[in-house]
mmJSON file of the N, C-alpha and C atoms, coordinates in Angstrom:
{"data_MODEL":{"atom_site":{
"group_PDB":["ATOM","ATOM","ATOM","ATOM","ATOM","ATOM","ATOM","ATOM","ATOM","ATOM","ATOM","ATOM","ATOM","ATOM","ATOM","ATOM","ATOM","ATOM","ATOM","ATOM","ATOM","ATOM","ATOM","ATOM","ATOM","ATOM","ATOM","ATOM","ATOM","ATOM","ATOM","ATOM","ATOM","ATOM","ATOM","ATOM","ATOM","ATOM","ATOM","ATOM","ATOM","ATOM","ATOM","ATOM","ATOM","ATOM","ATOM","ATOM","ATOM","ATOM","ATOM","ATOM","ATOM","ATOM","ATOM","ATOM","ATOM","ATOM","ATOM","ATOM","ATOM","ATOM","ATOM","ATOM","ATOM","ATOM","ATOM","ATOM","ATOM","ATOM","ATOM","ATOM","ATOM","ATOM","ATOM","ATOM","ATOM","ATOM","ATOM","ATOM","ATOM","ATOM","ATOM","ATOM","ATOM","ATOM","ATOM","ATOM","ATOM","ATOM","ATOM","ATOM","ATOM","ATOM","ATOM","ATOM","ATOM","ATOM","ATOM","ATOM","ATOM","ATOM","ATOM","ATOM","ATOM","ATOM","ATOM","ATOM","ATOM","ATOM","ATOM","ATOM","ATOM","ATOM","ATOM","ATOM","ATOM","ATOM","ATOM","ATOM","ATOM","ATOM","ATOM","ATOM","ATOM","ATOM","ATOM","ATOM","ATOM","ATOM","ATOM","ATOM","ATOM","ATOM","ATOM","ATOM","ATOM","ATOM","ATOM","ATOM","ATOM","ATOM","ATOM","ATOM","ATOM","ATOM","ATOM","ATOM","ATOM","ATOM","ATOM","ATOM","ATOM","ATOM","ATOM","ATOM","ATOM","ATOM","ATOM","ATOM","ATOM","ATOM","ATOM","ATOM","ATOM","ATOM","ATOM","ATOM","ATOM","ATOM","ATOM","ATOM","ATOM","ATOM","ATOM","ATOM","ATOM","ATOM","ATOM","ATOM","ATOM","ATOM","ATOM","ATOM","ATOM","ATOM","ATOM","ATOM","ATOM","ATOM","ATOM","ATOM","ATOM","ATOM","ATOM","ATOM","ATOM","ATOM","ATOM","ATOM","ATOM"],
"id":[1,2,3,4,5,6,7,8,9,10,11,12,13,14,15,16,17,18,19,20,21,22,23,24,25,26,27,28,29,30,31,32,33,34,35,36,37,38,39,40,41,42,43,44,45,46,47,48,49,50,51,52,53,54,55,56,57,58,59,60,61,62,63,64,65,66,67,68,69,70,71,72,73,74,75,76,77,78,79,80,81,82,83,84,85,86,87,88,89,90,91,92,93,94,95,96,97,98,99,100,101,102,103,104,105,106,107,108,109,110,111,112,113,114,115,116,117,118,119,120,121,122,123,124,125,126,127,128,129,130,131,132,133,134,135,136,137,138,139,140,141,142,143,144,145,146,147,148,149,150,151,152,153,154,155,156,157,158,159,160,161,162,163,164,165,166,167,168,169,170,171,172,173,174,175,176,177,178,179,180,181,182,183,184,185,186,187,188,189,190,191,192,193,194,195,196,197,198,199,200,201],
"type_symbol":["N","C","C","N","C","C","N","C","C","N","C","C","N","C","C","N","C","C","N","C","C","N","C","C","N","C","C","N","C","C","N","C","C","N","C","C","N","C","C","N","C","C","N","C","C","N","C","C","N","C","C","N","C","C","N","C","C","N","C","C","N","C","C","N","C","C","N","C","C","N","C","C","N","C","C","N","C","C","N","C","C","N","C","C","N","C","C","N","C","C","N","C","C","N","C","C","N","C","C","N","C","C","N","C","C","N","C","C","N","C","C","N","C","C","N","C","C","N","C","C","N","C","C","N","C","C","N","C","C","N","C","C","N","C","C","N","C","C","N","C","C","N","C","C","N","C","C","N","C","C","N","C","C","N","C","C","N","C","C","N","C","C","N","C","C","N","C","C","N","C","C","N","C","C","N","C","C","N","C","C","N","C","C","N","C","C","N","C","C","N","C","C","N","C","C","N","C","C","N","C","C"],
"label_atom_id":["N","CA","C","N","CA","C","N","CA","C","N","CA","C","N","CA","C","N","CA","C","N","CA","C","N","CA","C","N","CA","C","N","CA","C","N","CA","C","N","CA","C","N","CA","C","N","CA","C","N","CA","C","N","CA","C","N","CA","C","N","CA","C","N","CA","C","N","CA","C","N","CA","C","N","CA","C","N","CA","C","N","CA","C","N","CA","C","N","CA","C","N","CA","C","N","CA","C","N","CA","C","N","CA","C","N","CA","C","N","CA","C","N","CA","C","N","CA","C","N","CA","C","N","CA","C","N","CA","C","N","CA","C","N","CA","C","N","CA","C","N","CA","C","N","CA","C","N","CA","C","N","CA","C","N","CA","C","N","CA","C","N","CA","C","N","CA","C","N","CA","C","N","CA","C","N","CA","C","N","CA","C","N","CA","C","N","CA","C","N","CA","C","N","CA","C","N","CA","C","N","CA","C","N","CA","C","N","CA","C","N","CA","C","N","CA","C","N","CA","C","N","CA","C","N","CA","C","N","CA","C","N","CA","C"],
"label_alt_id":[null,null,null,null,null,null,null,null,null,null,null,null,null,null,null,null,null,null,null,null,null,null,null,null,null,null,null,null,null,null,null,null,null,null,null,null,null,null,null,null,null,null,null,null,null,null,null,null,null,null,null,null,null,null,null,null,null,null,null,null,null,null,null,null,null,null,null,null,null,null,null,null,null,null,null,null,null,null,null,null,null,null,null,null,null,null,null,null,null,null,null,null,null,null,null,null,null,null,null,null,null,null,null,null,null,null,null,null,null,null,null,null,null,null,null,null,null,null,null,null,null,null,null,null,null,null,null,null,null,null,null,null,null,null,null,null,null,null,null,null,null,null,null,null,null,null,null,null,null,null,null,null,null,null,null,null,null,null,null,null,null,null,null,null,null,null,null,null,null,null,null,null,null,null,null,null,null,null,null,null,null,null,null,null,null,null,null,null,null,null,null,null,null,null,null,null,null,null,null,null,null],
"label_comp_id":["MET","MET","MET","SER","SER","SER","LYS","LYS","LYS","THR","THR","THR","THR","THR","THR","ASP","ASP","ASP","THR","THR","THR","ASP","ASP","ASP","THR","THR","THR","MET","MET","MET","LEU","LEU","LEU","THR","THR","THR","VAL","VAL","VAL","ARG","ARG","ARG","GLN","GLN","GLN","ILE","ILE","ILE","ALA","ALA","ALA","ASP","ASP","ASP","GLU","GLU","GLU","ALA","ALA","ALA","ASN","ASN","ASN","VAL","VAL","VAL","HIS","HIS","HIS","PRO","PRO","PRO","GLN","GLN","GLN","THR","THR","THR","VAL","VAL","VAL","ARG","ARG","ARG","ARG","ARG","ARG","TRP","TRP","TRP","ILE","ILE","ILE","GLU","GLU","GLU","GLY","GLY","GLY","GLY","GLY","GLY","GLU","GLU","GLU","LEU","LEU","LEU","PRO","PRO","PRO","ALA","ALA","ALA","SER","SER","SER","ARG","ARG","ARG","PHE","PHE","PHE","GLY","GLY","GLY","SER","SER","SER","GLY","GLY","GLY","PRO","PRO","PRO","GLN","GLN","GLN","PRO","PRO","PRO","PRO","PRO","PRO","ILE","ILE","ILE","ARG","ARG","ARG","VAL","VAL","VAL","GLN","GLN","GLN","MET","MET","MET","SER","SER","SER","ASP","ASP","ASP","TRP","TRP","TRP","ALA","ALA","ALA","ALA","ALA","ALA","PHE","PHE","PHE","LYS","LYS","LYS","SER","SER","SER","SER","SER","SER","SER","SER","SER","GLU","GLU","GLU","VAL","VAL","VAL","ALA","ALA","ALA","THR","THR","THR"],
"label_asym_id":["A","A","A","A","A","A","A","A","A","A","A","A","A","A","A","A","A","A","A","A","A","A","A","A","A","A","A","A","A","A","A","A","A","A","A","A","A","A","A","A","A","A","A","A","A","A","A","A","A","A","A","A","A","A","A","A","A","A","A","A","A","A","A","A","A","A","A","A","A","A","A","A","A","A","A","A","A","A","A","A","A","A","A","A","A","A","A","A","A","A","A","A","A","A","A","A","A","A","A","A","A","A","A","A","A","A","A","A","A","A","A","A","A","A","A","A","A","A","A","A","A","A","A","A","A","A","A","A","A","A","A","A","A","A","A","A","A","A","A","A","A","A","A","A","A","A","A","A","A","A","A","A","A","A","A","A","A","A","A","A","A","A","A","A","A","A","A","A","A","A","A","A","A","A","A","A","A","A","A","A","A","A","A","A","A","A","A","A","A","A","A","A","A","A","A","A","A","A","A","A","A"],
"label_entity_id":["1","1","1","1","1","1","1","1","1","1","1","1","1","1","1","1","1","1","1","1","1","1","1","1","1","1","1","1","1","1","1","1","1","1","1","1","1","1","1","1","1","1","1","1","1","1","1","1","1","1","1","1","1","1","1","1","1","1","1","1","1","1","1","1","1","1","1","1","1","1","1","1","1","1","1","1","1","1","1","1","1","1","1","1","1","1","1","1","1","1","1","1","1","1","1","1","1","1","1","1","1","1","1","1","1","1","1","1","1","1","1","1","1","1","1","1","1","1","1","1","1","1","1","1","1","1","1","1","1","1","1","1","1","1","1","1","1","1","1","1","1","1","1","1","1","1","1","1","1","1","1","1","1","1","1","1","1","1","1","1","1","1","1","1","1","1","1","1","1","1","1","1","1","1","1","1","1","1","1","1","1","1","1","1","1","1","1","1","1","1","1","1","1","1","1","1","1","1","1","1","1"],
"label_seq_id":[1,1,1,2,2,2,3,3,3,4,4,4,5,5,5,6,6,6,7,7,7,8,8,8,9,9,9,10,10,10,11,11,11,12,12,12,13,13,13,14,14,14,15,15,15,16,16,16,17,17,17,18,18,18,19,19,19,20,20,20,21,21,21,22,22,22,23,23,23,24,24,24,25,25,25,26,26,26,27,27,27,28,28,28,29,29,29,30,30,30,31,31,31,32,32,32,33,33,33,34,34,34,35,35,35,36,36,36,37,37,37,38,38,38,39,39,39,40,40,40,41,41,41,42,42,42,43,43,43,44,44,44,45,45,45,46,46,46,47,47,47,48,48,48,49,49,49,50,50,50,51,51,51,52,52,52,53,53,53,54,54,54,55,55,55,56,56,56,57,57,57,58,58,58,59,59,59,60,60,60,61,61,61,62,62,62,63,63,63,64,64,64,65,65,65,66,66,66,67,67,67],
"pdbx_PDB_ins_code":[null,null,null,null,null,null,null,null,null,null,null,null,null,null,null,null,null,null,null,null,null,null,null,null,null,null,null,null,null,null,null,null,null,null,null,null,null,null,null,null,null,null,null,null,null,null,null,null,null,null,null,null,null,null,null,null,null,null,null,null,null,null,null,null,null,null,null,null,null,null,null,null,null,null,null,null,null,null,null,null,null,null,null,null,null,null,null,null,null,null,null,null,null,null,null,null,null,null,null,null,null,null,null,null,null,null,null,null,null,null,null,null,null,null,null,null,null,null,null,null,null,null,null,null,null,null,null,null,null,null,null,null,null,null,null,null,null,null,null,null,null,null,null,null,null,null,null,null,null,null,null,null,null,null,null,null,null,null,null,null,null,null,null,null,null,null,null,null,null,null,null,null,null,null,null,null,null,null,null,null,null,null,null,null,null,null,null,null,null,null,null,null,null,null,null,null,null,null,null,null,null],
"Cartn_x":[-7.186,-5.825,-5.565,-4.896,-4.643,-3.34,-3.277,-2.06,-0.994,0.243,1.355,1.891,2.034,2.618,4.037,4.789,6.168,6.254,5.238,5.285,5.042,4.483,4.248,5.437,6.352,7.48,8.4,8.78,9.672,11.079,12.065,13.455,14.208,15.204,16.058,17.205,17.856,19.039,20.089,20.272,21.271,20.936,19.666,19.282,19.579,19.28,19.55,21.048,21.803,23.253,23.862,23.405,23.926,23.62,22.403,22.018,22.785,23.011,23.684,25.207,25.704,27.15,27.756,27.063,27.551,27.476,28.097,28.061,26.678,26.164,24.861,24.794,25.917,25.917,25.614,26.014,25.685,24.179,23.515,22.055,21.427,21.939,21.405,21.575,22.687,22.896,21.877,21.574,20.542,19.212,18.909,17.643,17.647,18.701,18.789,18.801,19.348,19.399,18.101,17.121,15.837,15.801,16.869,16.912,16.12,16.078,15.41,14.389,13.094,12.069,12.163,11.936,11.996,11.095,10.816,10.0,10.671,10.407,10.886,9.706,9.965,8.929,9.346,8.409,8.691,8.886,9.407,9.639,11.057,11.391,12.738,13.571,14.811,15.66,15.998,16.124,16.424,15.621,14.333,13.538,14.087,13.886,14.439,13.882,14.73,14.366,13.957,12.876,12.419,12.12,12.394,12.155,11.228,10.201,9.309,10.056,9.796,10.473,10.222,9.024,8.711,9.552,9.808,10.663,12.105,12.557,13.92,14.056,13.058,13.102,13.14,12.346,12.34,13.684,14.265,15.57,16.636,16.632,17.616,17.506,16.278,16.101,16.432,16.405,16.681,18.092,18.886,20.256,21.237,22.485,23.533,23.953,23.003,23.28,23.464,24.591,24.866,24.397,23.359,22.868,22.915],
"Cartn_y":[41.679,41.204,40.955,39.855,39.525,40.147,40.357,40.905,39.827,40.228,39.298,39.339,38.178,38.097,37.591,37.633,37.154,35.695,34.911,33.495,33.281,34.289,34.18,34.67,35.39,35.983,34.899,35.064,34.111,34.712,33.918,34.345,33.66,34.339,33.744,32.989,32.167,31.445,32.449,33.51,34.54,35.21,35.532,36.167,35.259,33.989,33.041,32.89,32.77,32.636,33.844,35.028,36.242,36.264,35.889,35.893,34.847,33.674,32.58,32.647,33.615,33.751,32.491,31.944,30.768,31.046,30.193,30.304,29.86,30.482,30.05,28.555,27.961,26.53,25.706,26.198,25.51,25.48,26.602,26.667,25.691,25.64,24.699,23.252,22.955,21.596,21.272,22.252,22.035,21.712,22.44,22.234,20.874,20.587,19.307,18.122,18.299,17.224,17.05,17.919,17.809,18.44,19.11,19.73,21.035,21.744,23.045,22.993,23.058,23.016,24.243,24.037,25.131,24.814,25.844,25.704,26.43,25.96,26.651,27.399,28.636,29.468,29.879,29.817,30.22,29.021,29.308,28.237,28.364,27.458,27.459,26.353,26.256,25.156,25.206,26.404,26.522,27.667,27.424,28.482,28.843,30.077,30.512,29.718,29.512,28.796,29.822,29.524,30.385,29.522,30.099,29.42,30.299,29.7,30.471,30.877,32.101,32.613,31.713,31.167,30.287,29.012,28.481,27.293,27.626,28.813,29.242,29.411,30.007,30.196,28.844,27.892,26.561,25.865,26.01,25.4,25.998,27.323,27.981,27.5,27.355,26.962,25.49,24.677,23.245,22.855,23.814,23.488,24.434,24.253,25.073,26.223,26.784,27.915,29.151,29.829,31.057,32.259,32.912,34.116,35.309],
"Cartn_z":[-16.963,-16.796,-15.305,-14.993,-13.6,-13.125,-11.815,-11.23,-11.176,-11.359,-11.252,-9.83,-9.229,-7.896,-8.023,-6.925,-6.955,-7.376,-7.025,-7.378,-8.865,-9.558,-10.993,-11.804,-11.174,-11.88,-12.421,-13.674,-14.31,-14.385,-14.056,-14.065,-15.196,-15.72,-16.743,-16.075,-16.863,-16.383,-15.917,-16.666,-16.316,-14.985,-14.762,-13.499,-12.313,-12.451,-11.371,-11.159,-12.24,-12.14,-11.438,-11.797,-11.165,-9.67,-9.307,-7.895,-7.097,-7.708,-7.018,-7.134,-7.893,-8.122,-8.718,-9.726,-10.437,-11.939,-12.715,-14.172,-14.669,-15.734,-16.268,-16.594,-16.986,-17.28,-16.026,-14.87,-13.616,-13.413,-13.691,-13.568,-14.554,-15.773,-16.768,-16.307,-15.636,-15.111,-14.022,-13.171,-12.143,-12.809,-13.882,-14.595,-15.287,-16.027,-16.754,-15.805,-14.599,-13.611,-12.845,-13.115,-12.447,-11.066,-10.668,-9.353,-9.305,-10.434,-10.519,-11.651,-11.329,-12.38,-13.287,-14.567,-15.538,-16.721,-17.498,-18.709,-19.85,-21.059,-22.262,-22.865,-23.274,-23.871,-25.266,-26.187,-27.555,-28.451,-29.626,-30.588,-31.123,-31.982,-32.55,-31.96,-32.385,-31.939,-30.448,-29.873,-28.451,-27.841,-27.555,-26.946,-25.558,-25.122,-23.84,-22.657,-21.674,-20.448,-19.402,-18.682,-17.593,-16.368,-15.19,-13.922,-13.095,-12.51,-11.645,-10.385,-9.945,-8.753,-7.55,-7.436,-6.306,-6.344,-7.548,-7.675,-7.313,-7.706,-7.383,-5.864,-5.228,-3.778,-3.054,-3.517,-2.91,-3.101,-4.295,-4.559,-3.645,-3.499,-2.63,-1.202,-0.705,0.687,0.932,-0.114,0.061,-0.361,-0.804,-1.238,-0.551,-0.883,-0.271,-1.172,-1.9,-2.783,-1.924,-2.096,-1.341,-2.139,-1.649,-2.326,-1.419],
"occupancy":[1.0,1.0,1.0,1.0,1.0,1.0,1.0,1.0,1.0,1.0,1.0,1.0,1.0,1.0,1.0,1.0,1.0,1.0,1.0,1.0,1.0,1.0,1.0,1.0,1.0,1.0,1.0,1.0,1.0,1.0,1.0,1.0,1.0,1.0,1.0,1.0,1.0,1.0,1.0,1.0,1.0,1.0,1.0,1.0,1.0,1.0,1.0,1.0,1.0,1.0,1.0,1.0,1.0,1.0,1.0,1.0,1.0,1.0,1.0,1.0,1.0,1.0,1.0,1.0,1.0,1.0,1.0,1.0,1.0,1.0,1.0,1.0,1.0,1.0,1.0,1.0,1.0,1.0,1.0,1.0,1.0,1.0,1.0,1.0,1.0,1.0,1.0,1.0,1.0,1.0,1.0,1.0,1.0,1.0,1.0,1.0,1.0,1.0,1.0,1.0,1.0,1.0,1.0,1.0,1.0,1.0,1.0,1.0,1.0,1.0,1.0,1.0,1.0,1.0,1.0,1.0,1.0,1.0,1.0,1.0,1.0,1.0,1.0,1.0,1.0,1.0,1.0,1.0,1.0,1.0,1.0,1.0,1.0,1.0,1.0,1.0,1.0,1.0,1.0,1.0,1.0,1.0,1.0,1.0,1.0,1.0,1.0,1.0,1.0,1.0,1.0,1.0,1.0,1.0,1.0,1.0,1.0,1.0,1.0,1.0,1.0,1.0,1.0,1.0,1.0,1.0,1.0,1.0,1.0,1.0,1.0,1.0,1.0,1.0,1.0,1.0,1.0,1.0,1.0,1.0,1.0,1.0,1.0,1.0,1.0,1.0,1.0,1.0,1.0,1.0,1.0,1.0,1.0,1.0,1.0,1.0,1.0,1.0,1.0,1.0,1.0],
"B_iso_or_equiv":[0.0,0.0,0.0,0.0,0.0,0.0,0.0,0.0,0.0,0.0,0.0,0.0,0.0,0.0,0.0,0.0,0.0,0.0,0.0,0.0,0.0,0.0,0.0,0.0,0.0,0.0,0.0,0.0,0.0,0.0,0.0,0.0,0.0,0.0,0.0,0.0,0.0,0.0,0.0,0.0,0.0,0.0,0.0,0.0,0.0,0.0,0.0,0.0,0.0,0.0,0.0,0.0,0.0,0.0,0.0,0.0,0.0,0.0,0.0,0.0,0.0,0.0,0.0,0.0,0.0,0.0,0.0,0.0,0.0,0.0,0.0,0.0,0.0,0.0,0.0,0.0,0.0,0.0,0.0,0.0,0.0,0.0,0.0,0.0,0.0,0.0,0.0,0.0,0.0,0.0,0.0,0.0,0.0,0.0,0.0,0.0,0.0,0.0,0.0,0.0,0.0,0.0,0.0,0.0,0.0,0.0,0.0,0.0,0.0,0.0,0.0,0.0,0.0,0.0,0.0,0.0,0.0,0.0,0.0,0.0,0.0,0.0,0.0,0.0,0.0,0.0,0.0,0.0,0.0,0.0,0.0,0.0,0.0,0.0,0.0,0.0,0.0,0.0,0.0,0.0,0.0,0.0,0.0,0.0,0.0,0.0,0.0,0.0,0.0,0.0,0.0,0.0,0.0,0.0,0.0,0.0,0.0,0.0,0.0,0.0,0.0,0.0,0.0,0.0,0.0,0.0,0.0,0.0,0.0,0.0,0.0,0.0,0.0,0.0,0.0,0.0,0.0,0.0,0.0,0.0,0.0,0.0,0.0,0.0,0.0,0.0,0.0,0.0,0.0,0.0,0.0,0.0,0.0,0.0,0.0,0.0,0.0,0.0,0.0,0.0,0.0],
"pdbx_formal_charge":[null,null,null,null,null,null,null,null,null,null,null,null,null,null,null,null,null,null,null,null,null,null,null,null,null,null,null,null,null,null,null,null,null,null,null,null,null,null,null,null,null,null,null,null,null,null,null,null,null,null,null,null,null,null,null,null,null,null,null,null,null,null,null,null,null,null,null,null,null,null,null,null,null,null,null,null,null,null,null,null,null,null,null,null,null,null,null,null,null,null,null,null,null,null,null,null,null,null,null,null,null,null,null,null,null,null,null,null,null,null,null,null,null,null,null,null,null,null,null,null,null,null,null,null,null,null,null,null,null,null,null,null,null,null,null,null,null,null,null,null,null,null,null,null,null,null,null,null,null,null,null,null,null,null,null,null,null,null,null,null,null,null,null,null,null,null,null,null,null,null,null,null,null,null,null,null,null,null,null,null,null,null,null,null,null,null,null,null,null,null,null,null,null,null,null,null,null,null,null,null,null],
"auth_seq_id":[1,1,1,2,2,2,3,3,3,4,4,4,5,5,5,6,6,6,7,7,7,8,8,8,9,9,9,10,10,10,11,11,11,12,12,12,13,13,13,14,14,14,15,15,15,16,16,16,17,17,17,18,18,18,19,19,19,20,20,20,21,21,21,22,22,22,23,23,23,24,24,24,25,25,25,26,26,26,27,27,27,28,28,28,29,29,29,30,30,30,31,31,31,32,32,32,33,33,33,34,34,34,35,35,35,36,36,36,37,37,37,38,38,38,39,39,39,40,40,40,41,41,41,42,42,42,43,43,43,44,44,44,45,45,45,46,46,46,47,47,47,48,48,48,49,49,49,50,50,50,51,51,51,52,52,52,53,53,53,54,54,54,55,55,55,56,56,56,57,57,57,58,58,58,59,59,59,60,60,60,61,61,61,62,62,62,63,63,63,64,64,64,65,65,65,66,66,66,67,67,67],
"auth_comp_id":["MET","MET","MET","SER","SER","SER","LYS","LYS","LYS","THR","THR","THR","THR","THR","THR","ASP","ASP","ASP","THR","THR","THR","ASP","ASP","ASP","THR","THR","THR","MET","MET","MET","LEU","LEU","LEU","THR","THR","THR","VAL","VAL","VAL","ARG","ARG","ARG","GLN","GLN","GLN","ILE","ILE","ILE","ALA","ALA","ALA","ASP","ASP","ASP","GLU","GLU","GLU","ALA","ALA","ALA","ASN","ASN","ASN","VAL","VAL","VAL","HIS","HIS","HIS","PRO","PRO","PRO","GLN","GLN","GLN","THR","THR","THR","VAL","VAL","VAL","ARG","ARG","ARG","ARG","ARG","ARG","TRP","TRP","TRP","ILE","ILE","ILE","GLU","GLU","GLU","GLY","GLY","GLY","GLY","GLY","GLY","GLU","GLU","GLU","LEU","LEU","LEU","PRO","PRO","PRO","ALA","ALA","ALA","SER","SER","SER","ARG","ARG","ARG","PHE","PHE","PHE","GLY","GLY","GLY","SER","SER","SER","GLY","GLY","GLY","PRO","PRO","PRO","GLN","GLN","GLN","PRO","PRO","PRO","PRO","PRO","PRO","ILE","ILE","ILE","ARG","ARG","ARG","VAL","VAL","VAL","GLN","GLN","GLN","MET","MET","MET","SER","SER","SER","ASP","ASP","ASP","TRP","TRP","TRP","ALA","ALA","ALA","ALA","ALA","ALA","PHE","PHE","PHE","LYS","LYS","LYS","SER","SER","SER","SER","SER","SER","SER","SER","SER","GLU","GLU","GLU","VAL","VAL","VAL","ALA","ALA","ALA","THR","THR","THR"],
"auth_asym_id":["A","A","A","A","A","A","A","A","A","A","A","A","A","A","A","A","A","A","A","A","A","A","A","A","A","A","A","A","A","A","A","A","A","A","A","A","A","A","A","A","A","A","A","A","A","A","A","A","A","A","A","A","A","A","A","A","A","A","A","A","A","A","A","A","A","A","A","A","A","A","A","A","A","A","A","A","A","A","A","A","A","A","A","A","A","A","A","A","A","A","A","A","A","A","A","A","A","A","A","A","A","A","A","A","A","A","A","A","A","A","A","A","A","A","A","A","A","A","A","A","A","A","A","A","A","A","A","A","A","A","A","A","A","A","A","A","A","A","A","A","A","A","A","A","A","A","A","A","A","A","A","A","A","A","A","A","A","A","A","A","A","A","A","A","A","A","A","A","A","A","A","A","A","A","A","A","A","A","A","A","A","A","A","A","A","A","A","A","A","A","A","A","A","A","A","A","A","A","A","A","A"],
"auth_atom_id":["N","CA","C","N","CA","C","N","CA","C","N","CA","C","N","CA","C","N","CA","C","N","CA","C","N","CA","C","N","CA","C","N","CA","C","N","CA","C","N","CA","C","N","CA","C","N","CA","C","N","CA","C","N","CA","C","N","CA","C","N","CA","C","N","CA","C","N","CA","C","N","CA","C","N","CA","C","N","CA","C","N","CA","C","N","CA","C","N","CA","C","N","CA","C","N","CA","C","N","CA","C","N","CA","C","N","CA","C","N","CA","C","N","CA","C","N","CA","C","N","CA","C","N","CA","C","N","CA","C","N","CA","C","N","CA","C","N","CA","C","N","CA","C","N","CA","C","N","CA","C","N","CA","C","N","CA","C","N","CA","C","N","CA","C","N","CA","C","N","CA","C","N","CA","C","N","CA","C","N","CA","C","N","CA","C","N","CA","C","N","CA","C","N","CA","C","N","CA","C","N","CA","C","N","CA","C","N","CA","C","N","CA","C","N","CA","C","N","CA","C","N","CA","C","N","CA","C","N","CA","C","N","CA","C"],
"pdbx_PDB_model_num":[1,1,1,1,1,1,1,1,1,1,1,1,1,1,1,1,1,1,1,1,1,1,1,1,1,1,1,1,1,1,1,1,1,1,1,1,1,1,1,1,1,1,1,1,1,1,1,1,1,1,1,1,1,1,1,1,1,1,1,1,1,1,1,1,1,1,1,1,1,1,1,1,1,1,1,1,1,1,1,1,1,1,1,1,1,1,1,1,1,1,1,1,1,1,1,1,1,1,1,1,1,1,1,1,1,1,1,1,1,1,1,1,1,1,1,1,1,1,1,1,1,1,1,1,1,1,1,1,1,1,1,1,1,1,1,1,1,1,1,1,1,1,1,1,1,1,1,1,1,1,1,1,1,1,1,1,1,1,1,1,1,1,1,1,1,1,1,1,1,1,1,1,1,1,1,1,1,1,1,1,1,1,1,1,1,1,1,1,1,1,1,1,1,1,1,1,1,1,1,1,1]
}}}
């Protein structure tokens, strides 16, 4: 089994929203608008969305998100 690094860590929409002090729908808009890369995991009509920590860090540094 490989070690997990910070860049491998996956964050939920809620975790990002809490850190950025925004509503989860705002995070979903960033994702849907292509500003924040994300992936869906699982199956079903709405599998959970996850964002890599490295993508979140890059988004924070390139935008005016106050964290």
